[in-house]
C-alpha positions in Angstrom: -3.5 54.2 -51.6 -6.0 54.8 -48.9 -7.4 51.3 -49.5 -3.9 49.8 -49.2 -3.4 51.6 -45.9 -6.7 50.4 -44.6 -5.9 46.8 -45.5 -2.4 47.1 -43.9 -3.9 48.5 -40.7 -6.4 45.7 -40.5 -3.6 43.1 -41.0 -1.5 44.7 -38.1 -4.6 44.6 -35.8 -5.2 41.0 -36.7 -1.6 40.1 -36.1 -1.5 41.7 -32.6 -4.9 40.1 -31.8 -3.6 36.7 -32.8 -0.4 37.1 -30.8 -2.3 38.3 -27.8 -4.6 35.3 -27.9 -1.7 32.9 -28.1 -0.1 34.4 -25.1 -3.3 34.2 -23.2 -3.7 30.5 -24.0 -0.1 29.9 -23.0 -0.7 31.7 -19.7 -3.8 29.7 -19.1 -1.9 26.5 -19.7 0.9 27.6 -17.4 -1.6 28.6 -14.7 -3.4 25.2 -15.0 0.0 23.4 -14.6 0.9 25.5 -11.6 -2.4 24.9 -10.0 -2.1 21.1 -10.2 -1.5 19.9 -6.6 1.7 18.0 -6.0 1.4 14.5 -4.6 2.5 14.7 -0.9 5.7 13.0 -0.1 5.3 9.6 1.6 5.8 9.7 5.4 6.8 6.4 7.1 4.5 5.0 9.7 4.0 2.0 12.0 1.4 -0.7 11.8 0.4 -3.7 13.9 -0.6 -6.7 11.8 -2.9 -9.2 13.4 -3.9 -12.4 11.7 -6.2 -15.1 13.0 -9.1 -17.4 11.9 -12.7 -16.7 12.8 -15.9 -18.8 12.8 -18.0 -16.2 11.1 -16.3 -13.3 9.3 -19.3 -10.9 9.3 -20.1 -11.5 13.0 -16.4 -10.9 13.8 -16.3 -7.7 11.8 -19.1 -6.2 13.8 -17.4 -6.9 17.0 -14.0 -5.6 15.7 -15.5 -2.3 14.6 -17.3 -1.9 17.9 -14.0 -2.0 19.7 -12.6 1.1 18.0 -12.7 3.3 21.1 -10.5 0.9 23.2 -8.0 0.7 20.3 -8.0 4.5 20.0 -7.2 4.9 23.7 -4.0 2.9 23.1 -3.0 5.0 20.0 -4.3 2.5 17.5 -6.4 3.3 14.5 -7.9 1.1 11.8 -5.9 1.2 8.5 -7.0 -1.8 6.4 -8.9 -5.0 6.7 -8.4 -8.1 4.6 -10.1 -11.5 4.2 -8.2 -14.6 3.1 -8.7 -15.7 -0.5 -7.9 -19.3 0.1 -9.7 -19.3 3.5 -12.4 -16.7 3.7 -12.5 -17.0 7.5 -8.9 -16.0 7.9 -8.6 -12.3 8.9 -5.8 -9.9 8.1 -5.9 -6.7 10.2 -3.6 -3.7 9.7 -3.9 -1.1 12.4 -1.8 2.1 12.5 -0.1 2.7 15.9 1.4 5.8 17.3 3.3 4.1 20.1 4.6 0.5 19.8 4.8 -0.1 23.5 1.2 1.0 24.0 0.1 -1.2 21.1 1.9 -4.2 22.8 0.1 -3.4 26.1 -3.2 -3.4 24.2 -2.4 -6.8 22.7 -1.7 -8.2 26.1 -5.0 -7.0 27.7 -6.9 -9.9 29.3 -10.2 -8.4 28.2 -9.0 -8.4 24.5 -8.9 -12.2 24.7 -12.5 -12.2 26.0 -13.6 -9.8 23.2 -11.9 -12.1 20.6 -13.5 -15.2 22.0 -17.0 -13.6 21.9 -16.3 -12.4 18.4 -15.7 -16.0 17.3 -11.9 -15.9 16.9 -11.1 -19.6 16.5 -7.4 -19.8 16.8 -4.5 -18.0 18.5 -3.8 -14.6 16.9 -0.3 -13.5 15.7 0.9 -10.0 16.1 3.6 -8.4 13.9 4.8 -4.9 14.5 6.0 -3.2 11.3 7.8 0.0 10.2 6.2 0.9 6.8 9.1 2.5 4.9 7.4 2.7 1.4 3.8 3.0 0.5 1.4 3.9 -2.3 -2.2 4.7 -1.2 -3.4 5.9 -4.6 -6.9 4.7 -5.5 -6.9 1.5 -7.7 -9.7 -0.9 -8.7 -7.9 -4.1 -7.7 -8.8 -5.4 -4.2 -6.8 -8.7 -4.3 -3.5 -8.5 -2.4 -0.6 -10.7 -1.5 1.7 -10.1 1.4 5.2 -11.6 1.1 7.0 -12.1 4.4 10.6 -13.3 4.8 13.7 -12.8 6.8 16.9 -11.5 5.1 20.6 -11.4 6.1 20.9 -7.7 5.5 18.0 -5.4 4.7 20.0 -2.8 2.7 21.7 -5.5 0.6 18.3 -7.1 0.0 16.8 -3.8 -1.0 19.4 -3.2 -3.7 18.5 -6.6 -5.3 14.7 -5.9 -4.9 15.1 -2.5 -6.6 17.2 -4.0 -9.3 14.3 -6.3 -10.2 12.2 -3.2 -10.6 8.6 -2.2 -10.4 8.0 -2.7 -14.2 9.2 -6.3 -14.0 6.8 -7.1 -11.1 4.0 -5.4 -12.9 4.6 -7.6 -15.9 3.9 -10.5 -13.6 0.6 -9.2 -12.2 2.1 -7.6 -9.1 1.8 -3.8 -8.3 3.9 -2.4 -5.4 1.7 -1.1 -2.6 3.8 -1.2 0.6 7.1 -2.2 2.0 8.0 -2.6 5.6 10.5 -4.1 8.0 10.0 -5.5 11.5 10.1 -3.2 14.5 11.7 -5.9 16.7 13.7 -7.5 13.9 14.6 -5.0 11.1 15.7 -7.9 8.9 12.1 -9.2 8.7 10.6 -7.9 5.5 6.9 -7.4 4.7 5.9 -6.5 1.1 2.3 -5.9 -0.1 1.3 -6.2 -3.7 -2.0 -5.5 -5.5 -2.7 -8.3 -7.9 -3.8 -7.5 -11.4 -3.5 -11.1 -12.8 -3.7 -13.9 -10.2 -2.4 -16.7 -12.5 0.7 -14.6 -13.4 1.2 -13.6 -9.8 1.1 -17.2 -8.5 3.3 -18.4 -11.3 5.9 -15.7 -10.4 5.8 -16.8 -6.7 6.7 -20.3 -7.7 9.2 -19.5 -10.4 12.8 -20.5 -10.3 13.8 -17.0 -11.4 12.2 -15.5 -8.2 13.9 -18.1 -6.1 17.2 -17.2 -7.5 16.6 -13.5 -7.0 15.7 -14.2 -3.4 18.7 -16.3 -2.8 21.0 -13.6 -4.3 19.3 -11.0 -2.1 20.1 -13.0 1.0 16.6 -14.3 1.9 16.8 -16.8 4.7 14.3 -19.7 4.7 11.1 -20.1 2.7 9.0 -17.0 2.3 5.4 -16.8 3.4 2.7 -15.7 0.8 -0.6 -14.5 2.3 -3.3 -13.9 -0.3 -6.3 -11.8 0.8 -8.9 -9.3 -0.4 -9.5 -5.9 1.0 -12.9 -5.5 2.5 -12.9 -1.9 3.6 
């Protein structure tokens, strides 16, 4: 009888020990989940996009980076820098701006033209001012990008069709959503940036009749522009 009581007591101790251990593991798992930081919500921002050709990309880049302090004085900060895939001397600059009017004043500075000439800018620059309304800045390996630029009849109507196509469909065609913006001066100008995972698929998609129909249904006016470039920073 004593032996049975001893065995029973040992079993009870083992049972409670097991339950306690399980609860501890569950608590650890819960604590681990609770400790995982939530991804911060996207906050819209504005960028100035400057595109132009240069004689020598590396020489130009040194001059561009040396001009940071002047840009900062006008509320402009470097965001991303791209180099054309079809023409490696075509430059795509994206600068964040805190004030559109100050950014436009900077673009009109006479000394900016002198700086550009000394840096080897070989053609007139174009300036686009963009409200970035969606963005994904998570780290990915792909550096190749394409920016699609076009005008639409109505942005909200276009957006419904774009969302209807869906992220997954675009990913199947080698295109990963990275940013979506609309013009500051003309909100019906649309700017979309994709990372490219498969260049052949991406270019085939750009030239497909299916995409042309989607764009027509979405109210795209005129032929879209496709700018292919590689991030260099």
